[in-house]
C-alpha positions as CSV (number, residue, x, y, z in Angstrom):
1,M,-16.5,-98.9,-24.9
2,S,-16.1,-95.4,-26.2
3,A,-12.5,-95.3,-24.9
4,L,-11.7,-98.5,-26.7
5,N,-13.2,-97.2,-29.9
6,A,-11.1,-94.1,-29.5
7,I,-7.9,-96.1,-29.1
8,L,-8.7,-98.4,-32.1
9,G,-9.6,-95.3,-34.2
10,A,-6.3,-93.7,-33.3
11,L,-4.3,-96.7,-34.7
12,P,-3.3,-96.2,-38.3
13,L,-4.1,-99.8,-39.2
14,P,-6.4,-100.9,-42.0
15,W,-9.1,-103.3,-41.0
16,L,-7.3,-106.3,-42.6
17,D,-4.1,-105.6,-40.6
18,M,-6.2,-105.2,-37.5
19,L,-7.8,-108.5,-38.1
20,A,-4.4,-110.2,-38.7
21,L,-3.0,-108.7,-35.5
22,T,-6.0,-109.8,-33.4
23,W,-5.9,-113.3,-35.0
24,F,-2.2,-113.6,-34.2
25,A,-2.7,-112.6,-30.6
26,L,-5.7,-114.8,-30.0
27,W,-4.0,-117.9,-31.5
28,W,-0.9,-117.3,-29.4
29,L,-2.8,-116.8,-26.1
30,G,-5.2,-119.7,-27.0
31,Y,-2.3,-122.1,-27.7
32,V,-0.6,-121.2,-24.4
33,W,-3.9,-121.8,-22.5
34,Y,-4.5,-125.1,-24.4
35,T,-1.0,-126.5,-23.8
36,D,-0.4,-125.3,-20.2
37,Y,-3.9,-125.4,-18.7
38,R,-6.5,-127.1,-20.8
39,H,-4.7,-130.4,-21.3
40,A,-2.7,-130.5,-18.1
41,Q,-3.0,-134.3,-17.9
42,Q,-2.3,-135.0,-21.6
43,P,1.3,-136.2,-22.3
44,S,3.4,-133.6,-23.8
45,L,7.1,-133.1,-24.5
46,R,7.6,-130.7,-21.6
47,R,5.6,-132.8,-19.1
48,E,7.5,-135.9,-20.0
49,T,10.8,-134.0,-19.7
50,D,9.8,-132.8,-16.3
51,R,9.1,-136.4,-15.2
52,Y,12.6,-137.4,-16.3
53,V,14.0,-134.4,-14.4
54,R,12.7,-135.9,-11.1
55,E,14.3,-139.2,-11.9
56,W,17.5,-137.4,-12.6
57,M,17.4,-135.7,-9.3
58,A,16.7,-139.0,-7.5
59,R,19.8,-140.5,-9.1
60,M,21.8,-137.3,-8.3
61,V,21.4,-137.6,-4.5
62,E,22.7,-141.2,-4.7
63,R,26.0,-140.1,-6.2
64,D,29.1,-139.0,-4.3
65,N,30.6,-137.2,-7.3
66,R,28.0,-134.8,-8.8
67,M,30.2,-133.2,-11.5
68,V,28.0,-135.0,-14.1
69,D,24.9,-133.2,-12.8
70,I,26.7,-129.9,-12.6
71,N,27.8,-130.3,-16.3
72,V,24.2,-131.1,-17.3
73,M,23.0,-128.0,-15.6
74,R,25.8,-126.0,-17.3
75,N,24.7,-127.3,-20.7
76,L,21.1,-126.3,-20.0
77,T,22.2,-122.9,-19.0
78,R,24.3,-122.5,-22.1
79,S,21.3,-123.1,-24.3
80,S,19.4,-120.3,-22.6
81,Q,22.5,-118.1,-22.8
82,F,22.8,-118.7,-26.5
83,F,19.2,-117.7,-27.2
84,A,19.4,-114.7,-24.8
85,S,22.4,-113.4,-26.6
86,T,20.9,-114.1,-30.0
87,T,17.7,-112.3,-28.9
88,M,19.7,-109.2,-28.0
89,L,21.3,-109.2,-31.5
90,I,17.9,-109.4,-33.1
91,L,16.6,-106.6,-30.9
92,G,19.5,-104.4,-31.9
93,A,18.8,-105.1,-35.6
94,L,15.1,-104.3,-35.1
95,V,15.9,-101.0,-33.3
96,A,18.3,-100.1,-36.1
97,L,15.6,-101.0,-38.7
98,M,13.2,-98.5,-37.2
99,G,15.4,-95.7,-38.6
100,Y,15.2,-97.3,-42.1
101,A,11.5,-98.2,-42.2
102,E,10.8,-96.0,-45.2
103,K,13.6,-97.6,-47.3
104,A,12.7,-101.1,-46.2
105,A,9.1,-100.5,-47.1
106,G,10.2,-99.3,-50.5
107,V,12.2,-102.4,-51.2
108,L,9.3,-104.8,-50.4
109,A,6.9,-102.5,-52.2
110,E,8.5,-103.7,-55.5
111,L,7.3,-107.2,-54.9
112,P,4.0,-107.9,-56.7
113,F,2.2,-109.7,-53.8
114,T,3.0,-107.3,-50.9
115,Q,0.6,-104.9,-49.4
116,Q,1.3,-101.2,-49.8
117,V,1.2,-99.5,-46.4
118,S,2.3,-96.3,-44.8
119,E,5.6,-95.8,-43.0
120,R,3.7,-95.6,-39.7
121,V,2.2,-99.0,-40.2
122,W,5.6,-100.4,-41.0
123,E,6.9,-99.0,-37.7
124,L,4.1,-100.7,-35.9
125,K,5.0,-104.0,-37.5
126,I,8.6,-103.6,-36.4
127,L,7.4,-102.6,-32.9
128,L,5.4,-105.9,-32.7
129,L,8.6,-107.9,-33.4
130,V,10.5,-105.8,-30.8
131,L,7.8,-106.7,-28.2
132,I,7.9,-110.4,-29.1
133,F,11.7,-110.6,-28.7
134,V,11.8,-108.5,-25.6
135,Y,9.4,-111.0,-24.1
136,A,11.6,-113.9,-25.3
137,F,14.7,-112.2,-23.8
138,F,13.0,-111.9,-20.4
139,K,12.0,-115.6,-20.6
140,F,15.5,-116.8,-21.5
141,S,17.3,-114.6,-19.0
142,W,15.0,-115.8,-16.2
143,S,15.6,-119.3,-17.3
144,I,19.4,-118.7,-17.0
145,R,18.9,-117.4,-13.4
146,Q,16.7,-120.4,-12.5
147,F,19.2,-123.0,-13.8
148,G,21.9,-121.2,-11.8
149,L,19.8,-121.6,-8.7
150,C,19.4,-125.3,-9.5
151,S,23.2,-125.6,-9.7
152,I,23.4,-124.1,-6.2
153,L,20.8,-126.5,-4.9
154,V,22.7,-129.5,-6.4
155,G,25.9,-128.2,-4.7
156,A,24.0,-127.9,-1.4
157,T,22.9,-131.5,-1.5
158,R,24.4,-133.6,1.3
159,K,26.2,-136.9,1.0
160,P,24.2,-139.8,-0.3
161,P,21.7,-141.1,2.3
162,P,20.9,-144.8,2.7
163,D,17.5,-144.2,1.1
164,A,17.2,-141.6,-1.6
165,E,13.5,-141.1,-0.7
166,Q,14.8,-139.5,2.5
167,Y,15.6,-136.6,0.3
168,A,12.2,-136.5,-1.3
169,T,11.6,-132.9,-0.2
170,H,14.9,-131.7,-1.5
171,I,14.4,-133.7,-4.8
172,D,11.0,-132.1,-5.3
173,R,12.5,-128.6,-4.6
174,I,15.2,-128.9,-7.2
175,T,12.7,-130.6,-9.7
176,T,10.3,-127.7,-9.3
177,V,12.9,-125.1,-10.0
178,V,14.2,-127.0,-13.0
179,T,10.6,-127.3,-14.2
180,F,10.2,-123.5,-14.0
181,A,13.4,-123.0,-15.9
182,N,12.3,-125.4,-18.6
183,A,8.9,-123.7,-18.9
184,N,10.5,-120.3,-19.3
185,F,12.9,-121.7,-21.9
186,N,10.0,-123.3,-23.7
187,N,8.1,-120.0,-23.7
188,G,11.1,-118.2,-25.1
189,L,11.3,-120.7,-28.0
190,R,7.6,-120.3,-28.7
191,A,8.2,-116.6,-29.1
192,Y,10.7,-117.4,-31.8
193,Y,8.1,-119.5,-33.6
194,F,5.4,-116.8,-33.4
195,G,8.0,-114.2,-34.4
196,V,8.1,-116.0,-37.8
197,A,4.3,-115.4,-38.1
198,A,4.8,-111.8,-37.1
199,L,7.5,-111.4,-39.7
200,S,5.1,-112.5,-42.5
201,W,3.0,-109.5,-41.6
202,F,5.5,-107.4,-43.5
203,L,4.4,-109.1,-46.7
204,H,0.6,-109.3,-46.3
205,P,-1.9,-109.6,-43.4
206,V,-3.6,-112.6,-45.1
207,L,-0.2,-114.4,-45.1
208,T,0.1,-113.7,-41.4
209,I,-3.2,-115.4,-40.7
210,A,-2.1,-118.5,-42.7
211,V,1.4,-118.6,-41.1
212,T,0.0,-118.2,-37.6
213,I,-2.1,-121.3,-38.1
214,G,0.9,-123.1,-39.6
215,V,3.1,-122.2,-36.6
216,V,0.4,-123.4,-34.1
217,Y,0.2,-126.7,-36.1
218,V,3.9,-127.2,-36.0
219,L,4.1,-126.5,-32.3
220,H,1.3,-128.8,-31.5
221,Q,2.8,-131.6,-33.6
222,R,6.1,-131.3,-31.9
223,E,4.8,-131.0,-28.4
224,F,2.0,-133.6,-28.5
225,R,2.5,-135.9,-31.5
226,S,6.3,-136.0,-32.2
227,K,8.4,-139.2,-32.4
228,T,10.5,-137.7,-29.7
229,L,7.6,-137.7,-27.3
230,Q,6.7,-141.3,-28.3
231,A,10.3,-142.3,-27.5
232,L,10.1,-140.6,-24.0
233,L,6.8,-142.5,-23.4
234,G,8.4,-145.7,-24.3
235,K,6.2,-146.4,-27.3
């Protein structure tokens, strides 16, 4: 406990900023636990997508020409590649901003509703964004690799059997890898959403608390209550 108090005391964060940072982290971790573990049986956008992925693979093994399936894999990979490339550009901009923290803080200090903080606190806020987008980059890059492995598995699939269920093990294998890739892509997108909440910290920690709640609300609505999910469920 004394070591923890020493670490917290060494951080140059006012108590309100510390509260906002803790609030942000707890809501992110809590939402991941809620969506991926707590409600494992509740219909969600990702789970319904995974169900259709298995149907896709069942149809794939029945086809002689699988160029359609390879093209779908290619499109999925391109989505991850786009976000991975964009994330690298964002990281480059954030690293460059570290050298201009004082000037950036001076620009925002002229706004009447912003909190006046030290240059060190500004650097910590930039560092938080760097960590978020580094996390997103690793998720997107691993998703790219997994989609590439799925393409290899599709290419390794033998000619159509009389009964597609004879390939049940192979279908499950590809479905599982695609599911992992989709999960990593989804986590990368979540990082972008929470990056918006972290960005609001530059203005005021109270705004961060409010925006974090708003981000979680938007994510929950889209993953559990969206019209897209209702369409996938056939409702």
